[in-house]
TIRO-2110 file (N, C-alpha, C; in Angstrom, 1 decimal):
// TIRO-2110
49.6, 4.0, 41.1, N, 1, A
48.9, 4.0, 39.8, CA, 1, A
47.8, 5.1, 39.7, C, 1, A
48.0, 5.9, 38.6, N, 2, A
47.0, 7.1, 38.3, CA, 2, A
45.6, 6.6, 38.2, C, 2, A
44.7, 7.4, 38.8, N, 3, A
43.3, 7.0, 38.6, CA, 3, A
42.8, 7.2, 37.1, C, 3, A
42.0, 6.2, 36.8, N, 4, A
41.6, 6.3, 35.3, CA, 4, A
40.6, 7.4, 35.1, C, 4, A
40.9, 8.2, 34.2, N, 5, A
40.0, 9.3, 33.7, CA, 5, A
38.8, 8.9, 32.9, C, 5, A
37.6, 9.1, 33.4, N, 6, A
36.4, 8.8, 32.6, CA, 6, A
35.8, 10.0, 32.1, C, 6, A
35.0, 9.7, 30.9, N, 7, A
34.3, 10.7, 30.3, CA, 7, A
33.1, 11.4, 31.2, C, 7, A
33.0, 12.7, 31.0, N, 8, A
31.7, 13.1, 31.7, CA, 8, A
30.5, 12.7, 31.1, C, 8, A
29.4, 12.9, 31.8, N, 9, A
28.1, 12.5, 31.3, CA, 9, A
27.8, 13.1, 29.8, C, 9, A
28.3, 14.4, 29.7, N, 10, A
28.0, 15.1, 28.5, CA, 10, A
29.0, 14.6, 27.3, C, 10, A
30.1, 14.2, 27.7, N, 11, A
31.0, 13.7, 26.7, CA, 11, A
30.6, 12.2, 26.3, C, 11, A
30.3, 11.6, 27.3, N, 12, A
29.7, 10.1, 26.9, CA, 12, A
28.4, 10.1, 26.2, C, 12, A
27.5, 11.1, 26.5, N, 13, A
26.3, 11.2, 25.6, CA, 13, A
26.7, 11.6, 24.3, C, 13, A
27.7, 12.4, 24.0, N, 14, A
28.0, 12.8, 22.6, CA, 14, A
28.5, 11.5, 21.8, C, 14, A
29.5, 10.7, 22.5, N, 15, A
29.9, 9.5, 22.0, CA, 15, A
28.7, 8.6, 21.5, C, 15, A
27.8, 8.3, 22.4, N, 16, A
26.8, 7.4, 22.3, CA, 16, A
25.8, 7.9, 21.2, C, 16, A
25.5, 9.2, 21.1, N, 17, A
24.7, 9.8, 20.0, CA, 17, A
25.3, 9.7, 18.7, C, 17, A
26.6, 10.0, 18.5, N, 18, A
27.4, 9.8, 17.4, CA, 18, A
27.2, 8.3, 16.9, C, 18, A
27.4, 7.3, 17.6, N, 19, A
27.1, 5.9, 17.2, CA, 19, A
25.8, 5.7, 16.9, C, 19, A
24.7, 6.3, 17.6, N, 20, A
23.5, 6.3, 17.1, CA, 20, A
23.2, 6.8, 15.7, C, 20, A
23.9, 7.9, 15.3, N, 21, A
23.7, 8.5, 14.0, CA, 21, A
24.4, 7.4, 12.9, C, 21, A
25.5, 6.8, 13.3, N, 22, A
26.0, 6.0, 12.4, CA, 22, A
25.3, 4.8, 12.0, C, 22, A
24.2, 4.4, 13.0, N, 23, A
23.3, 3.2, 12.5, CA, 23, A
21.8, 3.9, 12.9, C, 23, A
21.3, 4.6, 12.2, N, 24, A
20.1, 5.1, 12.3, CA, 24, A
18.9, 4.1, 12.3, C, 24, A
19.1, 3.0, 11.6, N, 25, A
18.1, 1.7, 11.4, CA, 25, A
18.4, 0.6, 12.4, C, 25, A
19.2, 0.9, 13.5, N, 26, A
19.9, -0.2, 14.1, CA, 26, A
18.6, -1.0, 14.9, C, 26, A
18.7, -2.3, 14.9, N, 27, A
17.8, -3.2, 15.5, CA, 27, A
18.5, -4.7, 15.6, C, 27, A
17.8, -5.5, 16.3, N, 28, A
18.5, -6.9, 16.5, CA, 28, A
18.6, -7.6, 15.1, C, 28, A
19.8, -8.3, 15.0, N, 29, A
19.8, -9.1, 13.9, CA, 29, A
19.4, -10.6, 14.0, C, 29, A
18.9, -11.0, 15.1, N, 30, A
18.4, -12.2, 15.4, CA, 30, A
17.1, -12.4, 14.7, C, 30, A
16.9, -13.7, 14.2, N, 31, A
15.5, -14.2, 13.6, CA, 31, A
14.5, -14.6, 14.6, C, 31, A
13.4, -13.9, 14.6, N, 32, A
12.4, -14.4, 15.5, CA, 32, A
11.0, -13.7, 14.9, C, 32, A
9.8, -14.4, 15.4, N, 33, A
8.7, -14.0, 14.8, CA, 33, A
7.6, -13.5, 15.9, C, 33, A
7.9, -14.0, 17.2, N, 34, A
7.0, -13.7, 18.3, CA, 34, A
7.9, -13.6, 19.7, C, 34, A
7.2, -13.2, 20.7, N, 35, A
7.9, -12.9, 21.9, CA, 35, A
8.5, -14.3, 22.4, C, 35, A
7.7, -15.3, 22.3, N, 36, A
8.4, -16.6, 22.6, CA, 36, A
9.6, -17.0, 21.9, C, 36, A
9.6, -16.9, 20.6, N, 37, A
10.8, -17.3, 19.7, CA, 37, A
12.0, -16.1, 20.0, C, 37, A
11.5, -15.1, 20.4, N, 38, A
12.6, -14.0, 20.7, CA, 38, A
13.3, -14.5, 21.9, C, 38, A
12.6, -14.9, 23.0, N, 39, A
13.1, -15.4, 24.2, CA, 39, A
14.1, -16.5, 23.9, C, 39, A
13.7, -17.5, 23.1, N, 40, A
14.5, -18.7, 22.8, CA, 40, A
15.8, -18.2, 22.0, C, 40, A
15.6, -17.4, 21.1, N, 41, A
16.8, -16.9, 20.3, CA, 41, A
17.8, -16.3, 21.1, C, 41, A
17.4, -15.3, 22.1, N, 42, A
18.4, -14.7, 22.8, CA, 42, A
19.0, -15.6, 23.9, C, 42, A
18.1, -16.5, 24.4, N, 43, A
18.7, -17.6, 25.2, CA, 43, A
19.8, -18.3, 24.6, C, 43, A
19.7, -18.7, 23.4, N, 44, A
20.5, -19.4, 22.6, CA, 44, A
21.7, -18.7, 22.2, C, 44, A
21.7, -17.3, 22.1, N, 45, A
22.9, -16.5, 21.6, CA, 45, A
23.8, -16.4, 22.6, C, 45, A
23.8, -16.7, 23.9, N, 46, A
24.8, -16.6, 24.8, CA, 46, A
26.1, -17.2, 24.4, C, 46, A
27.2, -16.6, 24.2, N, 47, A
28.5, -17.1, 24.1, CA, 47, A
28.4, -17.8, 22.6, C, 47, A
27.6, -17.3, 21.7, N, 48, A
27.9, -17.6, 20.4, CA, 48, A
27.3, -16.4, 19.4, C, 48, A
27.4, -16.4, 18.1, N, 49, A
27.1, -15.4, 17.3, CA, 49, A
25.6, -15.4, 16.9, C, 49, A
25.1, -14.3, 16.5, N, 50, A
23.6, -14.1, 16.1, CA, 50, A
23.7, -15.0, 14.9, C, 50, A
24.6, -14.9, 14.0, N, 51, A
24.6, -15.8, 12.7, CA, 51, A
24.3, -17.2, 12.9, C, 51, A
25.0, -17.7, 13.9, N, 52, A
24.9, -19.3, 14.2, CA, 52, A
23.5, -19.4, 14.6, C, 52, A
23.0, -18.7, 15.6, N, 53, A
21.5, -18.9, 16.1, CA, 53, A
20.7, -18.6, 14.9, C, 53, A
20.7, -17.8, 14.0, N, 54, A
19.9, -17.6, 12.8, CA, 54, A
19.8, -18.8, 12.0, C, 54, A
20.9, -19.6, 11.8, N, 55, A
20.8, -20.8, 11.1, CA, 55, A
20.0, -21.8, 11.7, C, 55, A
19.8, -21.9, 12.9, N, 56, A
18.9, -22.9, 13.4, CA, 56, A
17.4, -22.5, 13.6, C, 56, A
17.2, -21.1, 13.7, N, 57, A
16.0, -20.7, 14.0, CA, 57, A
14.9, -21.1, 13.1, C, 57, A
14.9, -20.9, 12.0, N, 58, A
13.8, -21.1, 11.0, CA, 58, A
13.2, -22.6, 11.2, C, 58, A
14.1, -23.6, 11.3, N, 59, A
13.5, -24.9, 11.7, CA, 59, A
13.0, -25.1, 13.0, C, 59, A
13.6, -24.3, 14.0, N, 60, A
13.3, -24.3, 15.5, CA, 60, A
11.8, -23.6, 15.6, C, 60, A
11.5, -22.7, 14.8, N, 61, A
10.4, -21.9, 14.7, CA, 61, A
9.2, -22.7, 14.3, C, 61, A
9.6, -23.5, 13.2, N, 62, A
8.6, -24.4, 12.5, CA, 62, A
8.2, -25.6, 13.4, C, 62, A
9.2, -26.2, 14.1, N, 63, A
8.9, -27.3, 14.8, CA, 63, A
8.3, -27.1, 16.3, C, 63, A
8.6, -25.9, 16.7, N, 64, A
8.4, -25.5, 18.1, CA, 64, A
7.6, -24.1, 18.0, C, 64, A
6.4, -24.2, 17.5, N, 65, A
5.5, -22.9, 17.3, CA, 65, A
5.2, -22.3, 18.6, C, 65, A
5.1, -23.0, 19.8, N, 66, A
4.6, -22.4, 21.0, CA, 66, A
5.4, -23.1, 22.1, C, 66, A
5.3, -22.5, 23.4, N, 67, A
5.9, -23.1, 24.4, CA, 67, A
5.5, -24.7, 24.8, C, 67, A
4.3, -25.0, 24.5, N, 68, A
3.8, -26.3, 24.8, CA, 68, A
4.5, -27.4, 23.9, C, 68, A
4.7, -26.9, 22.7, N, 69, A
5.5, -27.8, 21.8, CA, 69, A
6.8, -28.0, 22.1, C, 69, A
7.5, -27.0, 22.7, N, 70, A
8.8, -27.0, 23.1, CA, 70, A
9.0, -27.8, 24.6, C, 70, A
8.0, -27.7, 25.3, N, 71, A
7.9, -28.3, 26.6, CA, 71, A
7.8, -30.0, 26.5, C, 71, A
7.1, -30.2, 25.4, N, 72, A
6.8, -31.8, 25.3, CA, 72, A
7.9, -32.5, 24.4, C, 72, A
8.7, -31.7, 23.9, N, 73, A
9.8, -32.3, 23.0, CA, 73, A
10.8, -32.9, 24.0, C, 73, A
11.5, -33.8, 23.4, N, 74, A
12.8, -34.6, 24.3, CA, 74, A
13.9, -33.6, 24.4, C, 74, A
14.8, -33.8, 25.3, N, 75, A
16.1, -33.0, 25.3, CA, 75, A
16.9, -33.3, 23.9, C, 75, A
16.8, -34.8, 23.6, N, 76, A
17.6, -35.1, 22.5, CA, 76, A
17.3, -34.4, 21.3, C, 76, A
15.9, -34.2, 21.1, N, 77, A
15.3, -33.6, 19.9, CA, 77, A
15.5, -32.1, 19.8, C, 77, A
15.6, -31.4, 21.0, N, 78, A
15.9, -30.1, 21.0, CA, 78, A
17.5, -30.0, 20.8, C, 78, A
18.2, -30.8, 21.4, N, 79, A
19.7, -30.8, 21.0, CA, 79, A
20.0, -30.9, 19.5, C, 79, A
19.3, -31.7, 19.0, N, 80, A
19.5, -32.0, 17.5, CA, 80, A
19.3, -30.7, 16.6, C, 80, A
18.1, -30.0, 17.1, N, 81, A
17.9, -28.7, 16.5, CA, 81, A
19.0, -27.5, 16.7, C, 81, A
19.5, -27.5, 17.6, N, 82, A
20.5, -26.5, 18.1, CA, 82, A
22.0, -27.0, 18.3, C, 82, A
22.3, -28.2, 17.6, N, 83, A
23.6, -28.8, 17.8, CA, 83, A
24.7, -27.8, 17.2, C, 83, A
24.4, -26.9, 16.4, N, 84, A
25.4, -26.1, 15.6, CA, 84, A
25.8, -24.9, 16.5, C, 84, A
25.1, -24.7, 17.6, N, 85, A
25.6, -23.6, 18.5, CA, 85, A
26.3, -24.0, 19.7, C, 85, A
27.2, -23.2, 20.4, N, 86, A
27.9, -23.5, 21.5, CA, 86, A
26.9, -23.8, 22.6, C, 86, A
27.4, -24.6, 23.6, N, 87, A
26.8, -25.0, 24.8, CA, 87, A
25.3, -25.4, 24.5, C, 87, A
25.2, -26.2, 23.5, N, 88, A
23.9, -26.6, 23.1, CA, 88, A
23.3, -27.5, 24.1, C, 88, A
24.1, -28.3, 24.8, N, 89, A
23.5, -29.4, 25.7, CA, 89, A
22.7, -28.5, 27.0, C, 89, A
23.4, -27.5, 27.6, N, 90, A
22.8, -26.8, 28.5, CA, 90, A
21.8, -25.9, 28.1, C, 90, A
22.0, -25.4, 27.0, N, 91, A
20.8, -24.6, 26.2, CA, 91, A
19.5, -25.3, 26.1, C, 91, A
19.7, -26.7, 25.4, N, 92, A
18.5, -27.4, 25.2, CA, 92, A
17.8, -27.7, 26.5, C, 92, A
18.5, -27.8, 27.7, N, 93, A
17.9, -28.1, 28.9, CA, 93, A
17.2, -27.0, 29.4, C, 93, A
17.8, -25.8, 29.4, N, 94, A
17.1, -24.6, 29.6, CA, 94, A
16.0, -24.2, 29.0, C, 94, A
16.1, -24.5, 27.5, N, 95, A
14.9, -24.2, 26.7, CA, 95, A
13.6, -25.0, 27.1, C, 95, A
13.9, -26.2, 27.3, N, 96, A
12.8, -27.1, 27.8, CA, 96, A
12.2, -26.8, 29.1, C, 96, A
13.1, -26.5, 30.1, N, 97, A
12.6, -26.2, 31.4, CA, 97, A
11.9, -24.8, 31.3, C, 97, A
12.3, -23.9, 30.7, N, 98, A
11.7, -22.6, 30.5, CA, 98, A
10.3, -22.8, 29.8, C, 98, A
10.3, -23.5, 28.8, N, 99, A
8.9, -23.7, 28.1, CA, 99, A
7.9, -24.2, 29.0, C, 99, A
8.5, -25.2, 29.8, N, 100, A
7.5, -25.9, 30.7, CA, 100, A
6.8, -24.9, 31.9, C, 100, A
7.8, -24.1, 32.3, N, 101, A
7.5, -23.0, 33.2, CA, 101, A
6.4, -22.0, 32.7, C, 101, A
6.6, -21.7, 31.3, N, 102, A
5.8, -20.8, 30.6, CA, 102, A
4.4, -21.4, 30.6, C, 102, A
4.2, -22.6, 30.3, N, 103, A
3.0, -23.3, 30.2, CA, 103, A
2.3, -23.4, 31.4, C, 103, A
3.2, -23.9, 32.5, N, 104, A
2.4, -24.2, 33.7, CA, 104, A
2.1, -22.9, 34.6, C, 104, A
3.0, -21.8, 34.5, N, 105, A
2.9, -20.8, 35.3, CA, 105, A
2.2, -19.5, 34.7, C, 105, A
2.6, -19.5, 33.4, N, 106, A
2.3, -18.1, 32.8, CA, 106, A
1.3, -18.4, 31.6, C, 106, A
0.7, -19.5, 31.5, N, 107, A
-0.4, -19.8, 30.6, CA, 107, A
0.3, -19.5, 29.1, C, 107, A
1.5, -19.8, 28.9, N, 108, A
2.2, -19.8, 27.7, CA, 108, A
2.4, -18.3, 27.3, C, 108, A
2.3, -17.4, 28.2, N, 109, A
2.7, -16.1, 27.7, CA, 109, A
4.2, -15.7, 28.3, C, 109, A
4.8, -14.7, 27.6, N, 110, A
5.9, -14.4, 28.2, CA, 110, A
5.9, -13.2, 29.1, C, 110, A
6.5, -13.3, 30.4, N, 111, A
6.4, -12.2, 31.5, CA, 111, A
6.9, -11.1, 30.9, C, 111, A
6.3, -9.9, 31.6, N, 112, A
6.6, -8.6, 30.9, CA, 112, A
7.4, -7.8, 32.0, C, 112, A
7.9, -8.5, 33.0, N, 113, A
8.8, -7.8, 34.0, CA, 113, A
10.2, -8.7, 34.1, C, 113, A
11.1, -7.9, 34.6, N, 114, A
12.4, -8.5, 34.7, CA, 114, A
12.5, -9.6, 35.8, C, 114, A
11.7, -9.4, 36.7, N, 115, A
12.0, -10.3, 37.7, CA, 115, A
11.5, -11.7, 37.5, C, 115, A
10.3, -11.9, 36.8, N, 116, A
9.9, -12.9, 36.4, CA, 116, A
10.8, -13.6, 35.3, C, 116, A
11.3, -12.8, 34.5, N, 117, A
12.1, -13.2, 33.2, CA, 117, A
13.3, -13.8, 33.9, C, 117, A
14.0, -13.3, 34.7, N, 118, A
15.3, -13.7, 35.2, CA, 118, A
15.2, -15.0, 36.2, C, 118, A
13.9, -15.2, 36.5, N, 119, A
13.6, -16.4, 37.2, CA, 119, A
13.6, -17.6, 36.4, C, 119, A
13.4, -17.4, 35.1, N, 120, A
13.5, -18.6, 34.0, CA, 120, A
14.9, -19.2, 33.8, C, 120, A
14.9, -20.5, 33.6, N, 121, A
16.3, -21.1, 33.6, CA, 121, A
17.0, -20.5, 32.4, C, 121, A
18.2, -20.2, 32.6, N, 122, A
19.1, -19.9, 31.5, CA, 122, A
18.9, -18.3, 31.2, C, 122, A
17.9, -17.6, 31.9, N, 123, A
17.8, -16.2, 31.6, CA, 123, A
18.5, -15.4, 32.6, C, 123, A
19.3, -14.5, 32.0, N, 124, A
20.1, -13.5, 32.9, CA, 124, A
19.5, -12.1, 32.6, C, 124, A
20.2, -11.2, 33.2, N, 125, A
19.8, -9.6, 33.0, CA, 125, A
19.9, -9.3, 31.4, C, 125, A
20.9, -9.7, 30.8, N, 126, A
21.0, -9.5, 29.2, CA, 126, A
19.9, -9.8, 28.5, C, 126, A
19.5, -11.1, 28.7, N, 127, A
18.5, -11.8, 28.1, CA, 127, A
17.1, -11.1, 28.4, C, 127, A
17.0, -10.9, 29.7, N, 128, A
15.7, -10.2, 30.1, CA, 128, A
15.7, -8.8, 29.4, C, 128, A
16.5, -8.1, 29.5, N, 129, A
16.6, -6.8, 29.0, CA, 129, A
16.2, -6.9, 27.4, C, 129, A
16.9, -7.7, 26.7, N, 130, A
16.6, -7.9, 25.2, CA, 130, A
15.1, -7.9, 24.9, C, 130, A
14.4, -9.1, 25.8, N, 131, A
13.1, -9.4, 25.6, CA, 131, A
12.2, -8.4, 25.9, C, 131, A
12.5, -7.6, 27.0, N, 132, A
11.5, -6.4, 27.4, CA, 132, A
11.8, -5.4, 26.3, C, 132, A
13.0, -5.0, 25.8, N, 133, A
13.1, -3.9, 24.8, CA, 133, A
12.5, -4.3, 23.4, C, 133, A
13.1, -5.4, 23.0, N, 134, A
12.6, -5.8, 21.6, CA, 134, A
11.1, -6.5, 21.6, C, 134, A
10.8, -7.1, 22.6, N, 135, A
9.5, -7.9, 22.6, CA, 135, A
8.3, -6.9, 23.1, C, 135, A
8.6, -6.2, 24.1, N, 136, A
7.5, -5.3, 24.6, CA, 136, A
7.6, -3.8, 24.4, C, 136, A
8.9, -3.3, 24.0, N, 137, A
9.2, -2.1, 23.8, CA, 137, A
9.4, -1.1, 25.2, C, 137, A
9.7, -1.9, 26.2, N, 138, A
10.1, -1.4, 27.5, CA, 138, A
11.5, -0.9, 27.5, C, 138, A
11.8, 0.3, 27.9, N, 139, A
13.1, 0.9, 27.8, CA, 139, A
14.1, 0.1, 28.5, C, 139, A
15.2, -0.5, 27.9, N, 140, A
16.3, -1.2, 28.7, CA, 140, A
17.5, -1.3, 27.9, C, 140, A
18.6, -1.4, 28.4, N, 141, A
19.9, -1.5, 27.8, CA, 141, A
20.5, -2.8, 28.2, C, 141, A
20.7, -3.8, 27.3, N, 142, A
21.2, -5.0, 27.3, CA, 142, A
22.8, -5.0, 27.2, C, 142, A
23.6, -5.3, 28.2, N, 143, A
24.9, -5.2, 28.1, CA, 143, A
25.5, -6.6, 27.7, C, 143, A
25.9, -6.9, 26.4, N, 144, A
26.6, -7.8, 25.9, CA, 144, A
28.0, -7.6, 25.8, C, 144, A
28.9, -8.5, 25.2, N, 145, A
30.3, -8.2, 25.1, CA, 145, A
30.6, -7.0, 24.3, C, 145, A
29.9, -6.7, 23.3, N, 146, A
30.2, -5.5, 22.5, CA, 146, A
29.9, -4.2, 23.3, C, 146, A
28.8, -4.2, 23.9, N, 147, A
28.4, -3.0, 24.8, CA, 147, A
29.4, -2.8, 25.9, C, 147, A
29.9, -3.9, 26.4, N, 148, A
30.8, -3.8, 27.5, CA, 148, A
32.1, -3.2, 27.1, C, 148, A
32.7, -3.8, 25.8, N, 149, A
33.8, -3.4, 25.2, CA, 149, A
33.9, -2.0, 24.8, C, 149, A
32.9, -1.7, 24.1, N, 150, A
32.8, -0.2, 23.6, CA, 150, A
32.7, 0.9, 24.7, C, 150, A
31.9, 0.6, 25.7, N, 151, A
31.8, 1.3, 26.9, CA, 151, A
33.3, 1.7, 27.7, C, 151, A
34.0, 0.6, 27.8, N, 152, A
35.3, 0.7, 28.3, CA, 152, A
36.2, 1.2, 27.4, C, 152, A
36.3, 1.0, 26.1, N, 153, A
37.3, 1.6, 25.2, CA, 153, A
37.1, 3.2, 25.1, C, 153, A
36.0, 3.6, 25.2, N, 154, A
35.6, 5.1, 25.2, CA, 154, A
35.8, 5.7, 26.6, C, 154, A
36.0, 4.8, 27.8, N, 155, A
36.2, 5.2, 29.1, CA, 155, A
34.9, 5.9, 29.6, C, 155, A
33.8, 5.4, 29.2, N, 156, A
32.4, 5.7, 29.8, CA, 156, A
32.3, 5.1, 31.0, C, 156, A
32.9, 4.0, 31.3, N, 157, A
32.9, 3.2, 32.5, CA, 157, A
34.3, 2.8, 32.8, C, 157, A
34.7, 2.4, 34.0, N, 158, A
35.9, 2.0, 34.4, CA, 158, A
36.1, 0.6, 33.7, C, 158, A
37.5, 0.2, 33.6, N, 159, A
38.0, -1.0, 32.8, CA, 159, A
37.5, -2.2, 33.6, C, 159, A
37.2, -2.1, 34.9, N, 160, A
36.7, -3.3, 35.7, CA, 160, A
35.4, -3.4, 35.9, C, 160, A
34.5, -2.5, 35.3, N, 161, A
33.0, -2.4, 35.5, CA, 161, A
32.3, -3.7, 35.2, C, 161, A
31.3, -4.1, 36.0, N, 162, A
30.5, -5.3, 35.8, CA, 162, A
29.4, -4.9, 34.9, C, 162, A
28.7, -5.9, 34.3, N, 163, A
27.6, -5.6, 33.4, CA, 163, A
26.5, -4.7, 33.9, C, 163, A
26.2, -5.0, 35.3, N, 164, A
25.2, -4.2, 35.9, CA, 164, A
25.6, -2.8, 36.0, C, 164, A
26.8, -2.6, 36.3, N, 165, A
27.5, -1.1, 36.5, CA, 165, A
27.4, -0.6, 35.2, C, 165, A
27.7, -1.2, 34.1, N, 166, A
27.7, -0.5, 32.8, CA, 166, A
26.2, -0.3, 32.4, C, 166, A
25.4, -1.1, 32.8, N, 167, A
24.0, -0.8, 32.3, CA, 167, A
23.5, 0.3, 33.1, C, 167, A
23.7, 0.6, 34.4, N, 168, A
23.4, 1.6, 35.1, CA, 168, A
24.0, 2.9, 34.6, C, 168, A
25.2, 3.0, 34.3, N, 169, A
25.9, 4.2, 33.9, CA, 169, A
25.5, 4.8, 32.4, C, 169, A
25.0, 3.7, 31.6, N, 170, A
24.5, 4.1, 30.4, CA, 170, A
22.9, 4.6, 30.5, C, 170, A
22.3, 4.0, 31.4, N, 171, A
20.9, 4.7, 31.7, CA, 171, A
21.1, 6.0, 32.3, C, 171, A
22.1, 6.3, 32.9, N, 172, A
22.3, 7.7, 33.6, CA, 172, A
22.7, 8.7, 32.6, C, 172, A
23.4, 8.2, 31.5, N, 173, A
24.0, 9.0, 30.5, CA, 173, A
22.8, 9.5, 29.4, C, 173, A
21.9, 8.6, 29.2, N, 174, A
20.9, 8.8, 28.1, CA, 174, A
19.4, 8.9, 28.6, C, 174, A
18.6, 9.6, 28.0, N, 175, A
17.1, 9.5, 28.3, CA, 175, A
16.5, 8.2, 27.9, C, 175, A
15.4, 7.9, 28.5, N, 176, A
14.8, 6.5, 28.5, CA, 176, A
14.5, 6.2, 26.9, C, 176, A
14.1, 7.3, 26.3, N, 177, A
13.7, 7.0, 24.9, CA, 177, A
14.8, 6.8, 23.8, C, 177, A
16.1, 6.8, 24.3, N, 178, A
17.2, 6.5, 23.5, CA, 178, A
17.9, 5.2, 23.9, C, 178, A
17.5, 4.6, 24.9, N, 179, A
18.0, 3.3, 25.5, CA, 179, A
18.1, 2.0, 24.5, C, 179, A
16.8, 1.8, 24.0, N, 180, A
16.7, 0.6, 23.0, CA, 180, A
17.6, 0.8, 21.7, C, 180, A
17.3, 1.8, 21.2, N, 181, A
18.1, 2.2, 19.8, CA, 181, A
19.6, 2.2, 20.2, C, 181, A
20.0, 2.7, 21.2, N, 182, A
21.5, 2.9, 21.6, CA, 182, A
22.1, 1.6, 21.7, C, 182, A
21.3, 0.7, 22.5, N, 183, A
21.7, -0.7, 22.7, CA, 183, A
22.1, -1.5, 21.4, C, 183, A
21.2, -1.4, 20.5, N, 184, A
21.5, -2.1, 19.2, CA, 184, A
22.5, -1.2, 18.4, C, 184, A
22.5, 0.1, 18.3, N, 185, A
23.5, 0.7, 17.7, CA, 185, A
25.0, 0.5, 18.1, C, 185, A
25.0, 0.3, 19.4, N, 186, A
26.4, 0.1, 19.9, CA, 186, A
26.9, -1.3, 19.6, C, 186, A
25.9, -2.3, 19.7, N, 187, A
26.2, -3.7, 19.2, CA, 187, A
26.8, -3.7, 17.8, C, 187, A
26.1, -3.0, 16.9, N, 188, A
26.5, -3.0, 15.5, CA, 188, A
27.8, -2.1, 15.2, C, 188, A
28.0, -1.1, 16.1, N, 189, A
29.2, -0.5, 16.0, CA, 189, A
30.5, -1.4, 16.4, C, 189, A
30.1, -2.2, 17.4, N, 190, A
31.1, -3.1, 18.1, CA, 190, A
31.4, -4.2, 17.1, C, 190, A
30.4, -4.6, 16.3, N, 191, A
30.5, -5.7, 15.4, CA, 191, A
31.0, -5.3, 14.1, C, 191, A
30.7, -4.3, 13.6, N, 192, A
31.2, -3.9, 12.3, CA, 192, A
32.2, -2.7, 12.1, C, 192, A
32.1, -1.8, 13.0, N, 193, A
32.9, -0.6, 13.0, CA, 193, A
34.2, -0.6, 13.7, C, 193, A
34.2, -1.0, 14.9, N, 194, A
35.3, -1.2, 15.9, CA, 194, A
35.3, -2.4, 16.5, C, 194, A
36.0, -3.4, 15.8, N, 195, A
35.9, -4.7, 16.4, CA, 195, A
36.8, -5.1, 17.5, C, 195, A
36.9, -6.1, 18.1, N, 196, A
37.8, -6.4, 19.2, CA, 196, A
39.2, -6.5, 18.8, C, 196, A
39.3, -6.5, 17.4, N, 197, A
40.8, -6.7, 16.9, CA, 197, A
41.4, -5.2, 16.8, C, 197, A
40.5, -4.1, 16.6, N, 198, A
40.8, -2.8, 16.4, CA, 198, A
41.2, -2.3, 17.6, C, 198, A
42.8, -1.8, 17.5, N, 199, A
43.4, -1.2, 18.7, CA, 199, A
43.7, 0.2, 18.6, C, 199, A
43.3, 0.8, 17.5, N, 200, A
43.6, 2.4, 17.4, CA, 200, A
42.9, 3.1, 18.2, C, 200, A
43.1, 4.4, 18.4, N, 201, A
42.3, 5.2, 19.2, CA, 201, A
40.9, 5.1, 18.8, C, 201, A
39.9, 4.9, 19.7, N, 202, A
38.5, 4.6, 19.4, CA, 202, A
37.8, 5.7, 18.6, C, 202, A
38.3, 6.9, 18.7, N, 203, A
37.6, 8.0, 18.1, CA, 203, A
37.7, 8.0, 16.5, C, 203, A
38.8, 7.3, 16.2, N, 204, A
39.0, 7.1, 14.7, CA, 204, A
37.9, 6.3, 14.1, C, 204, A
37.2, 5.6, 15.0, N, 205, A
36.3, 4.8, 14.2, CA, 205, A
34.8, 5.4, 14.3, C, 205, A
34.6, 6.5, 14.9, N, 206, A
33.3, 7.4, 15.0, CA, 206, A
33.4, 8.1, 13.7, C, 206, A
32.3, 8.0, 13.0, N, 207, A
32.0, 8.8, 11.7, CA, 207, A
31.0, 9.8, 12.0, C, 207, A
31.5, 11.1, 12.0, N, 208, A
30.6, 12.0, 12.3, CA, 208, A
30.0, 12.8, 11.0, C, 208, A
28.9, 13.1, 11.0, N, 209, A
28.3, 13.8, 9.6, CA, 209, A
28.7, 15.2, 9.7, C, 209, A
END
């Protein structure tokens, strides 16, 4: 079986920068008003859509304004708030446990480093990177299904690349000051320009100026 041909660093950078130009105002589509609610929203967004999370966030924000309020809520009450989204039973449990840890260990503040973030229940690499990037402005690339698919379709990474390998490759390709915007631009490109159903040559979906 022939070895998969991958893009060079320069070729990969050109693809990603073209996507950046297509979405100059790219940012998260999740609804949140502070770092705590950002963490909650991203935790809830696993294996569901941002639109579904956004439907529950306004009431969630109103009823749980801070970690203490969420930590004191019953699991049943939290489940009732987020029952429209997938895996709401486990997510409600993680939200309550995370809120309690934030209160007890971090004085209700959101940690600013990945090691502490990924130690929270239900928080993985992707969630931690989104919180760091969007909440604190720390350069990071979060690999979700869109970022993974687009990176593979353009042969920036091998087809069997794991999320961490994709993250590391994209960080190699781009300078740090482009990481956050690129992450959001690639998500929007995968969501609206080249969806999972689109099977044509991926370059036909790139709109160059």
